[in-house]
PyMOL commands that place a pseudoatom at each C-alpha (Angstrom):
pseudoatom trace, name=CA, resn=MET, resi=1, chain=A, elem=C, hetatm=0, pos=[11.340, 109.619, 130.037]
pseudoatom trace, name=CA, resn=ARG, resi=2, chain=A, elem=C, hetatm=0, pos=[12.873, 112.103, 132.451]
pseudoatom trace, name=CA, resn=VAL, resi=3, chain=A, elem=C, hetatm=0, pos=[14.858, 110.507, 135.277]
pseudoatom trace, name=CA, resn=LEU, resi=4, chain=A, elem=C, hetatm=0, pos=[16.796, 111.596, 138.299]
pseudoatom trace, name=CA, resn=VAL, resi=5, chain=A, elem=C, hetatm=0, pos=[19.951, 109.512, 138.710]
pseudoatom trace, name=CA, resn=ARG, resi=6, chain=A, elem=C, hetatm=0, pos=[21.761, 109.411, 142.026]
pseudoatom trace, name=CA, resn=ALA, resi=7, chain=A, elem=C, hetatm=0, pos=[25.194, 107.787, 142.031]
pseudoatom trace, name=CA, resn=MET, resi=8, chain=A, elem=C, hetatm=0, pos=[26.708, 107.355, 145.494]
pseudoatom trace, name=CA, resn=ILE, resi=9, chain=A, elem=C, hetatm=0, pos=[30.415, 106.572, 145.412]
pseudoatom trace, name=CA, resn=PRO, resi=10, chain=A, elem=C, hetatm=0, pos=[32.074, 104.644, 148.268]
pseudoatom trace, name=CA, resn=THR, resi=11, chain=A, elem=C, hetatm=0, pos=[35.038, 106.347, 149.925]
pseudoatom trace, name=CA, resn=ALA, resi=12, chain=A, elem=C, hetatm=0, pos=[37.821, 104.232, 148.385]
pseudoatom trace, name=CA, resn=ALA, resi=13, chain=A, elem=C, hetatm=0, pos=[36.438, 104.622, 144.865]
pseudoatom trace, name=CA, resn=GLY, resi=14, chain=A, elem=C, hetatm=0, pos=[35.805, 108.327, 145.502]
pseudoatom trace, name=CA, resn=ASN, resi=15, chain=A, elem=C, hetatm=0, pos=[39.386, 108.848, 146.629]
pseudoatom trace, name=CA, resn=LYS, resi=16, chain=A, elem=C, hetatm=0, pos=[40.606, 107.178, 143.442]
pseudoatom trace, name=CA, resn=MET, resi=17, chain=A, elem=C, hetatm=0, pos=[38.192, 109.300, 141.390]
pseudoatom trace, name=CA, resn=VAL, resi=18, chain=A, elem=C, hetatm=0, pos=[39.319, 112.666, 142.757]
pseudoatom trace, name=CA, resn=ASN, resi=19, chain=A, elem=C, hetatm=0, pos=[42.978, 111.748, 142.229]
pseudoatom trace, name=CA, resn=ASP, resi=20, chain=A, elem=C, hetatm=0, pos=[42.359, 110.936, 138.553]
pseudoatom trace, name=CA, resn=PRO, resi=21, chain=A, elem=C, hetatm=0, pos=[43.660, 113.825, 136.416]
pseudoatom trace, name=CA, resn=ASN, resi=22, chain=A, elem=C, hetatm=0, pos=[40.918, 113.051, 133.854]
pseudoatom trace, name=CA, resn=MET, resi=23, chain=A, elem=C, hetatm=0, pos=[38.073, 113.229, 136.388]
pseudoatom trace, name=CA, resn=VAL, resi=24, chain=A, elem=C, hetatm=0, pos=[36.592, 116.530, 135.183]
pseudoatom trace, name=CA, resn=LYS, resi=25, chain=A, elem=C, hetatm=0, pos=[36.869, 115.569, 131.502]
pseudoatom trace, name=CA, resn=ASN, resi=26, chain=A, elem=C, hetatm=0, pos=[35.270, 112.163, 132.198]
pseudoatom trace, name=CA, resn=LEU, resi=27, chain=A, elem=C, hetatm=0, pos=[32.375, 113.843, 134.007]
pseudoatom trace, name=CA, resn=GLU, resi=28, chain=A, elem=C, hetatm=0, pos=[31.949, 116.389, 131.220]
pseudoatom trace, name=CA, resn=ASP, resi=29, chain=A, elem=C, hetatm=0, pos=[31.961, 113.594, 128.628]
pseudoatom trace, name=CA, resn=TYR, resi=30, chain=A, elem=C, hetatm=0, pos=[29.287, 111.693, 130.582]
pseudoatom trace, name=CA, resn=ILE, resi=31, chain=A, elem=C, hetatm=0, pos=[27.129, 114.814, 130.984]
pseudoatom trace, name=CA, resn=HIS, resi=32, chain=A, elem=C, hetatm=0, pos=[27.364, 115.619, 127.262]
pseudoatom trace, name=CA, resn=LYS, resi=33, chain=A, elem=C, hetatm=0, pos=[26.887, 112.014, 126.101]
pseudoatom trace, name=CA, resn=PHE, resi=34, chain=A, elem=C, hetatm=0, pos=[23.568, 111.720, 127.935]
pseudoatom trace, name=CA, resn=ASN, resi=35, chain=A, elem=C, hetatm=0, pos=[22.479, 115.359, 127.456]
pseudoatom trace, name=CA, resn=CYS, resi=36, chain=A, elem=C, hetatm=0, pos=[22.006, 115.865, 131.182]
pseudoatom trace, name=CA, resn=GLU, resi=37, chain=A, elem=C, hetatm=0, pos=[19.648, 118.729, 131.964]
pseudoatom trace, name=CA, resn=ALA, resi=38, chain=A, elem=C, hetatm=0, pos=[21.442, 119.255, 135.275]
pseudoatom trace, name=CA, resn=ALA, resi=39, chain=A, elem=C, hetatm=0, pos=[24.326, 117.763, 137.251]
pseudoatom trace, name=CA, resn=TYR, resi=40, chain=A, elem=C, hetatm=0, pos=[24.954, 118.253, 140.960]
pseudoatom trace, name=CA, resn=PHE, resi=41, chain=A, elem=C, hetatm=0, pos=[27.698, 117.001, 143.241]
pseudoatom trace, name=CA, resn=THR, resi=42, chain=A, elem=C, hetatm=0, pos=[27.081, 116.564, 146.943]
pseudoatom trace, name=CA, resn=GLU, resi=43, chain=A, elem=C, hetatm=0, pos=[27.399, 114.208, 149.906]
pseudoatom trace, name=CA, resn=VAL, resi=44, chain=A, elem=C, hetatm=0, pos=[24.812, 111.592, 150.913]
pseudoatom trace, name=CA, resn=ASN, resi=45, chain=A, elem=C, hetatm=0, pos=[25.326, 109.431, 154.002]
pseudoatom trace, name=CA, resn=GLY, resi=46, chain=A, elem=C, hetatm=0, pos=[29.043, 110.198, 153.961]
pseudoatom trace, name=CA, resn=ASN, resi=47, chain=A, elem=C, hetatm=0, pos=[29.506, 109.246, 150.301]
pseudoatom trace, name=CA, resn=ARG, resi=48, chain=A, elem=C, hetatm=0, pos=[30.492, 111.470, 147.436]
pseudoatom trace, name=CA, resn=THR, resi=49, chain=A, elem=C, hetatm=0, pos=[27.344, 111.672, 145.351]
pseudoatom trace, name=CA, resn=MET, resi=50, chain=A, elem=C, hetatm=0, pos=[26.524, 112.771, 141.834]
pseudoatom trace, name=CA, resn=VAL, resi=51, chain=A, elem=C, hetatm=0, pos=[22.954, 113.660, 140.867]
pseudoatom trace, name=CA, resn=PHE, resi=52, chain=A, elem=C, hetatm=0, pos=[21.982, 113.917, 137.213]
pseudoatom trace, name=CA, resn=VAL, resi=53, chain=A, elem=C, hetatm=0, pos=[18.694, 114.910, 135.614]
pseudoatom trace, name=CA, resn=LEU, resi=54, chain=A, elem=C, hetatm=0, pos=[18.263, 113.601, 132.112]
pseudoatom trace, name=CA, resn=ASP, resi=55, chain=A, elem=C, hetatm=0, pos=[15.596, 112.796, 129.580]
pseudoatom trace, name=CA, resn=LEU, resi=56, chain=A, elem=C, hetatm=0, pos=[15.993, 109.291, 128.161]
pseudoatom trace, name=CA, resn=SER, resi=57, chain=A, elem=C, hetatm=0, pos=[14.513, 108.635, 124.739]
pseudoatom trace, name=CA, resn=SER, resi=58, chain=A, elem=C, hetatm=0, pos=[13.608, 105.096, 125.840]
pseudoatom trace, name=CA, resn=PRO, resi=59, chain=A, elem=C, hetatm=0, pos=[13.972, 102.793, 128.869]
pseudoatom trace, name=CA, resn=GLY, resi=60, chain=A, elem=C, hetatm=0, pos=[16.454, 100.805, 126.778]
pseudoatom trace, name=CA, resn=MET, resi=61, chain=A, elem=C, hetatm=0, pos=[18.990, 103.574, 127.423]
pseudoatom trace, name=CA, resn=ILE, resi=62, chain=A, elem=C, hetatm=0, pos=[19.105, 102.803, 131.151]
pseudoatom trace, name=CA, resn=PRO, resi=63, chain=A, elem=C, hetatm=0, pos=[21.918, 100.217, 130.956]
pseudoatom trace, name=CA, resn=ALA, resi=64, chain=A, elem=C, hetatm=0, pos=[24.088, 102.462, 128.764]
pseudoatom trace, name=CA, resn=MET, resi=65, chain=A, elem=C, hetatm=0, pos=[23.544, 105.380, 131.142]
pseudoatom trace, name=CA, resn=ALA, resi=66, chain=A, elem=C, hetatm=0, pos=[24.053, 103.400, 134.380]
pseudoatom trace, name=CA, resn=GLU, resi=67, chain=A, elem=C, hetatm=0, pos=[26.942, 101.069, 133.495]
pseudoatom trace, name=CA, resn=PRO, resi=68, chain=A, elem=C, hetatm=0, pos=[29.632, 103.781, 133.359]
pseudoatom trace, name=CA, resn=LEU, resi=69, chain=A, elem=C, hetatm=0, pos=[28.643, 104.833, 136.879]
pseudoatom trace, name=CA, resn=PHE, resi=70, chain=A, elem=C, hetatm=0, pos=[28.788, 101.246, 138.152]
pseudoatom trace, name=CA, resn=GLN, resi=71, chain=A, elem=C, hetatm=0, pos=[32.026, 100.382, 136.399]
pseudoatom trace, name=CA, resn=GLU, resi=72, chain=A, elem=C, hetatm=0, pos=[34.049, 103.592, 136.482]
pseudoatom trace, name=CA, resn=TYR, resi=73, chain=A, elem=C, hetatm=0, pos=[33.063, 104.813, 139.934]
pseudoatom trace, name=CA, resn=ASP, resi=74, chain=A, elem=C, hetatm=0, pos=[31.910, 101.645, 141.740]
pseudoatom trace, name=CA, resn=ALA, resi=75, chain=A, elem=C, hetatm=0, pos=[28.774, 103.673, 142.471]
pseudoatom trace, name=CA, resn=ASN, resi=76, chain=A, elem=C, hetatm=0, pos=[25.521, 102.613, 144.037]
pseudoatom trace, name=CA, resn=VAL, resi=77, chain=A, elem=C, hetatm=0, pos=[23.083, 103.886, 141.422]
pseudoatom trace, name=CA, resn=GLU, resi=78, chain=A, elem=C, hetatm=0, pos=[19.436, 104.831, 141.895]
pseudoatom trace, name=CA, resn=ILE, resi=79, chain=A, elem=C, hetatm=0, pos=[17.204, 105.796, 138.978]
pseudoatom trace, name=CA, resn=HIS, resi=80, chain=A, elem=C, hetatm=0, pos=[13.943, 107.597, 139.689]
pseudoatom trace, name=CA, resn=PRO, resi=81, chain=A, elem=C, hetatm=0, pos=[11.302, 108.703, 137.176]
pseudoatom trace, name=CA, resn=ALA, resi=82, chain=A, elem=C, hetatm=0, pos=[10.795, 112.457, 137.491]
pseudoatom trace, name=CA, resn=MET, resi=83, chain=A, elem=C, hetatm=0, pos=[8.564, 115.183, 136.088]
pseudoatom trace, name=CA, resn=ASN, resi=84, chain=A, elem=C, hetatm=0, pos=[9.087, 118.863, 135.497]
pseudoatom trace, name=CA, resn=LEU, resi=85, chain=A, elem=C, hetatm=0, pos=[6.261, 121.392, 135.856]
pseudoatom trace, name=CA, resn=ASP, resi=86, chain=A, elem=C, hetatm=0, pos=[5.187, 120.983, 132.227]
pseudoatom trace, name=CA, resn=ASP, resi=87, chain=A, elem=C, hetatm=0, pos=[4.831, 117.226, 132.771]
pseudoatom trace, name=CA, resn=VAL, resi=88, chain=A, elem=C, hetatm=0, pos=[2.719, 117.820, 135.895]
pseudoatom trace, name=CA, resn=LYS, resi=89, chain=A, elem=C, hetatm=0, pos=[0.498, 120.245, 133.980]
pseudoatom trace, name=CA, resn=LYS, resi=90, chain=A, elem=C, hetatm=0, pos=[-0.082, 117.660, 131.244]
pseudoatom trace, name=CA, resn=ALA, resi=91, chain=A, elem=C, hetatm=0, pos=[-0.941, 115.053, 133.848]
pseudoatom trace, name=CA, resn=PHE, resi=92, chain=A, elem=C, hetatm=0, pos=[-3.389, 117.129, 135.896]
pseudoatom trace, name=CA, resn=LEU, resi=93, chain=A, elem=C, hetatm=0, pos=[-4.790, 119.888, 133.721]
pseudoatom trace, name=CA, resn=LYS, resi=94, chain=A, elem=C, hetatm=0, pos=[-7.525, 118.610, 131.482]
pseudoatom trace, name=CA, resn=THR, resi=95, chain=A, elem=C, hetatm=0, pos=[-7.780, 120.922, 128.496]
for i in range(1, 95): cmd.bond("trace and resi %d" % i, "trace and resi %d" % (i + 1))
show_as sticks, trace
zoom trace
């Protein structure tokens, strides 16, 4: 199940995050642990925001994937099902 995860980090938690000397390693570890297809870092509504695209093997992985974002970054986490072009083709092209 491919999902788009958006983690919006409040200012105080974001300030703590960017001052952590292990920030980059922690992000790399998270990205590798969940085999993220893509990771983007941006701003949404004034909050530091991380966007990950990953393919979960089962919905049961959602807590394991989301909890580090809640606990380590105090993030507001959104999880959205997503499709790539191959998924859309399978859904709409009857062969």
